N, C-alpha and C positions, 0 to 999 in steps of 0.2 A: 530375255523378258519379252513376252508377247504383248505389245501395247494395244493390239486390236481385240484382246480377248473379251473384254466387256462392251465392245462397241457393237451396236445393233442398228441395222438399217430399218427405217420405218416400213411397215407392211402396207401403208396407205398407197393406193394406186392413184397416180396422177393422171387426170384426164386432160388431154390436150385441148387448148382453147379452140372452139369451133367458129368459123367465119359465119357471120349472120348479117346479111345486107340490110336488114331491118333495124339493126341496133346501131347505137352511136350516141354521142352527146348531142342534145338539142342545141340548135343555134339559129339565129336569123341571118340572112344574107345582108350585105351592105345596103342593097336596095330596099329590103324589108325594114331595116332600121330607119332609113330615110322616110319611107312611107309612114312608119309609126311616129316619127318626129313631126311629120307634117300634120298628122292627125292631132297630136298633142298641142301643137302650136295654134290650133284653131279655136281654142277655148282658154280663157284667162286662168281658170282654175287648173286645167290640165297642163297649161304651158309652163307651170313652175317645175315640171318634171323633165322638161326637154334637155336641160344642161346635164343632168345626171345620166340620162339615156344616151346622150351624144358622147359623154366622156367614157361610158362603158362600151357602147357599140362601135364608135368611130375612132376611139383612142386605145381601147383595150384595158381600161383601168379596172382593178378590183373594185367591188362596190364600196368597200371601206375606204379605198383611196379616193374615190369620187366624193364620198360624203365628208371626208375630212379635209378636202382641198380648200385652203383659204385663198382669198383674193390676192394676198401678198405674194403668193407663189405663181401668179399668173402674169406673164409679160406679153401684153397685147402687141407691143411694137415689134418684139422679136418673134412673136407668135409661138411661144413655148410655155409649157407648164413644168413646174418642178414638184416631183413627188418626194416627200421627205417625212418619214414617220414609220411607226411599227404597225405591221399588218400580219395577222396570224403568227404572232410571237417572233417576227423577224423584222429587223430594221431594213427599210428599203429607201434608197435615194437614187433618183435619175432625173435628168432634165431632157424633155422630149419636145420636138416640134409637133404641131397639130395641123389638121387640114383646114382649108378656108371655111368650110361649113361650121366647124367647131369654133373657129376664131369669130365668125360673124355672130353665132349664138351667144358667145361670151361677151362680145361688145354690146349686143342688145340687152343682155341681162344686167350688165354692169351699169348701164344708163338708168336702170329703174330700181336700183338697190343702193344701200349704204355701201361706201367703198370698203369698209372694214368687215371682218367676220368671214364666215364660211360661204362658199358659192351656193350650196344647197341648204340654206339656213332653215327653210320651211320644213325640211324632212331630215333633221340632224340625226334622229334615231334610226338605226338600221331597219327595224321591223316596220316602222311607219313608212319609210320610203319603199321598201319591198312590197308591202301590201298595197300601197297606192299605185305602183307601177303594174303589179299583177292585176289589179281591178281594171285599169285602163287597157291592158292587153286583152282582157276578156271582152271588153266593150268594143275594142277595135276589130278583133278577129277571134271569136270563141274557139277556133280550131288550133290556135297557138298554145302549145303546152310548155314552152320554155319558162324557166324560173328567172326572175329578174337578175339574179347574181350570174347567170350564164350569158348575159349579153356580151361579156368580154370574149366569148368564143368566136364572135363574128370576125374579127381581124385575123386571128390565127387560122380559122377555117378558110377564109378567102385567100390567105397567103398559100396555104397548102394546095388548094384547088387551082390557084393561078400559077403555081410554080415559083413563087418568090419567097417562100418560107425559108428561114435560115437563121444564122447567128444574130443578125441585126433585128429581125422580127422578135426573136426571143428576148433580147435585151430591151427592146422597145416596150414590150408588154410586162417587163419586170422579172423575167426568169434569170436566175443567176448563171454565170458561165459554167458549163458542165464538163469541160475537158481541161487538161493541164495547159494546152496551148492557149485556150481562150482565157484562162485565169492569169497566166504569167507572161504571155508574149504580146497579145494584142487585146486582152480583156479590159485594160484600163487605158482608155484613150482620151479621157477628159473631154475637152471642148471639141475634139475631132469627131466625136460621136454625133453631134447635132447635125452637121451637114451630111453625114453618112446616113443618119435616120431620114433626112429629107429625101435623099436620093434613092435609098434602098427600101423604104417603108412608105413614107407619106406620099411620094409620087405615085405609087401603085394604088394607094387608097383614093387619091384624087382621080386617077384614071377610071376606077370603078364608079366613083360618084358621077363623073361626067357622062357615064352611060345610063344614068337613071332617067326614067321616063318622067321628067319633071312636070308637075302640074303647072299650068300657065299662071295660076295665082298662088304658087308656093310661097309659104311664109318662113321657110328655113334657109333659103339661099340669099346671099347678099345681092341687093339691087344696085342700080347705077348711082344711087344717092348715098351709098355707104361712105361714111367719114372714117378715114383710115386711122388717124391719130386721135381717137376719142379719149 
């Protein structure tokens, strides 16, 4: 019996992907995110967007993850946040440390709002937040074409460009383990992941932040009067 008798190969010609240096996913650098955050912080109305932008651009959260993050999942003493919920029809849970800038912005925001509820309570709806951020992006720099949901590309792009992209960056931003080794041998490290995230991800983010050309009157960095246990 000839099992290949009725089997036909497609006549479609496959065109190889061509390299184009002008193509690529849009992103902001870490320094551009800091510049945008500083712009937002200078106006009371715009300032309400700073936490969402910081969580996306300096932590790598999905927009839905940032919008759904409640205060009860924020540990300011341990300087960590816990992502726990369904995003894009998939349940995600991870506990990750965040940079000093994000901790400072969270502390400052928490002092001015009710302890309960969502962090970004003013823009709980996905479209409302996205439109508000897009509007401010255009006011800040009309040349920027990035969509608000793509702010999370910042950390991954910085890691690739800086040579520190790898397993821990992927887990930090919420990507599932992709190999058998990652899934079964060292993919589930529980609490061990937190210090490893600090060493292999957050320390590099902090190093990039330290190179930022900080305005003398910056409103997004902690000052000497910062109260640690607020």
